C-alpha positions as CSV (number, residue, x, y, z in Angstrom):
1,M,-7.5,-10.5,15.1
2,T,-9.9,-12.3,12.7
3,T,-9.0,-13.3,9.1
4,F,-11.4,-11.7,6.2
5,T,-12.8,-13.4,3.2
6,T,-11.7,-13.2,-0.5
7,A,-14.9,-11.2,-0.9
8,E,-13.7,-8.7,1.5
9,A,-10.0,-8.8,0.4
10,E,-11.5,-8.2,-3.2
11,T,-13.3,-5.1,-2.2
12,L,-10.3,-3.6,-0.7
13,C,-8.3,-4.1,-3.0
14,D,-10.8,-2.9,-5.7
15,R,-11.2,0.8,-3.2
16,W,-7.1,0.8,-3.5
17,E,-6.8,0.5,-6.8
18,K,-9.7,3.0,-7.7
19,A,-8.2,5.1,-5.2
20,W,-4.3,4.8,-6.9
21,N,-5.4,5.2,-10.2
22,G,-7.5,8.3,-9.5
23,H,-4.5,9.9,-8.4
24,D,-6.7,10.5,-5.1
25,A,-4.1,11.1,-2.6
26,G,-6.7,11.6,0.3
27,A,-8.7,8.7,-0.6
28,V,-5.4,6.3,-0.3
29,A,-4.4,8.0,3.0
30,A,-8.4,7.4,4.6
31,M,-7.9,3.8,3.9
32,C,-4.6,3.8,6.0
33,A,-4.8,3.7,9.9
34,D,-3.3,6.7,12.2
35,D,-0.3,4.5,13.0
36,L,0.6,3.2,9.5
37,V,4.0,1.8,8.8
38,Y,4.8,2.8,5.4
39,D,7.8,0.8,4.0
40,E,9.0,1.4,0.5
41,P,13.0,-0.4,0.3
42,A,13.1,0.8,-3.1
43,L,13.5,4.1,-2.1
44,G,15.1,3.3,0.8
45,R,12.5,5.0,3.2
46,T,10.0,4.0,5.8
47,A,7.3,6.5,6.9
48,H,5.0,6.4,9.7
49,G,1.0,8.1,9.5
50,P,-1.5,8.3,6.4
51,G,0.1,11.6,5.7
52,S,2.7,10.0,4.5
53,I,1.1,8.2,1.8
54,R,-0.7,10.8,0.9
55,E,2.3,13.1,0.4
56,F,3.6,10.2,-1.5
57,V,0.9,9.7,-4.0
58,T,0.9,13.7,-4.5
59,H,4.7,13.3,-5.8
60,L,3.9,10.1,-7.8
61,A,1.0,12.0,-10.1
62,R,3.4,14.7,-10.5
63,A,6.6,12.6,-11.7
64,Y,4.1,10.5,-13.6
65,P,1.0,12.4,-14.6
66,D,-0.4,9.6,-16.4
67,Y,0.5,6.6,-14.4
68,S,-1.7,3.8,-13.7
69,F,-1.6,0.1,-12.0
70,A,-3.3,-3.1,-13.4
71,R,-3.6,-5.7,-10.8
72,I,-2.5,-8.7,-12.0
73,G,-2.9,-11.1,-8.7
74,L,-4.3,-11.0,-5.4
75,Y,-3.2,-13.5,-2.4
76,T,-4.6,-13.3,0.9
77,E,-3.1,-14.3,4.3
78,V,-5.1,-17.3,5.7
79,T,-4.4,-16.8,9.4
80,R,-4.6,-12.8,9.6
81,R,-6.0,-9.7,7.5
82,A,-3.4,-9.5,4.9
83,V,-3.2,-9.4,1.3
84,L,-0.4,-9.3,-1.1
85,V,-1.7,-7.4,-4.6
86,A,1.0,-8.0,-7.5
87,W,0.5,-5.1,-9.7
88,R,2.1,-3.5,-13.1
89,F,3.1,0.3,-13.3
90,T,2.9,2.5,-16.4
91,G,3.8,5.5,-16.5
92,T,5.5,8.7,-18.6
93,F,7.9,10.7,-16.4
94,A,7.1,14.1,-16.9
95,K,10.6,15.4,-16.6
96,T,11.8,13.6,-19.7
97,G,8.8,11.8,-21.5
98,G,10.6,8.5,-20.7
99,R,7.9,5.6,-20.2
100,V,8.2,3.1,-17.6
101,E,6.5,-0.2,-17.1
102,F,7.2,-2.4,-14.2
103,H,5.6,-4.8,-12.0
104,G,5.9,-4.8,-8.1
105,D,3.8,-6.0,-5.1
106,D,2.1,-4.1,-2.3
107,R,1.9,-5.9,1.1
108,L,-1.2,-4.9,3.0
109,E,-1.6,-5.5,6.5
110,L,-5.1,-4.5,8.5
111,G,-6.4,-4.1,11.6
112,D,-9.9,-5.1,13.0
113,D,-11.0,-1.8,12.4
114,G,-10.7,-2.4,8.1
115,L,-7.9,0.1,7.8
116,I,-4.5,-0.6,6.7
117,H,-1.6,-0.4,9.6
118,A,1.1,-1.8,7.5
119,Y,2.0,-1.0,3.8
120,R,5.1,-2.3,2.3
121,C,5.9,-1.4,-1.7
122,L,8.1,-3.7,-3.1
123,Y,9.7,-3.3,-6.8
124,D,13.2,-3.3,-8.3
125,N,13.7,0.7,-8.4
126,K,17.2,-0.2,-10.6
127,F,15.3,-1.5,-13.1
128,V,12.6,1.6,-13.2
129,L,15.7,3.9,-13.4
130,G,17.1,1.9,-16.2
131,Q,14.4,2.6,-18.3
132,L,15.0,6.0,-18.0
133,G,18.5,6.1,-18.5
134,G,20.0,5.1,-15.3
135,G,19.7,8.8,-13.8
136,A,15.9,9.8,-13.1
137,G,17.1,11.6,-10.4
138,D,13.8,12.6,-8.2
139,R,11.1,9.8,-8.7
């Protein structure tokens, strides 16, 4: 497995951010390999394949129709094709009109094919739920 340059990592993360902020489930899924392992510990779930991330983006866009992510950091792995993207999320929860803001990190591991094979999304879901009154139910 080869490493990649900072410029390559920036290009990847620009595409990732644009797809998420465009609420484009197909574009996010297209960046992921068929053997994707998508792990989101805050929600207590691990899913597999690009269909799982497509489904999540679609759900997120319904739950927070005005959501956006702003990148606040990008860290590249020096020995393999992996990046950590620090971000800030803002959005309005459709069911209640409650506004949330929080930070998190995406850990993306890429194959030599340039696709994301492992994606781990980390943030404090209790903090998010607290902003929504503690019981947002269906995120």
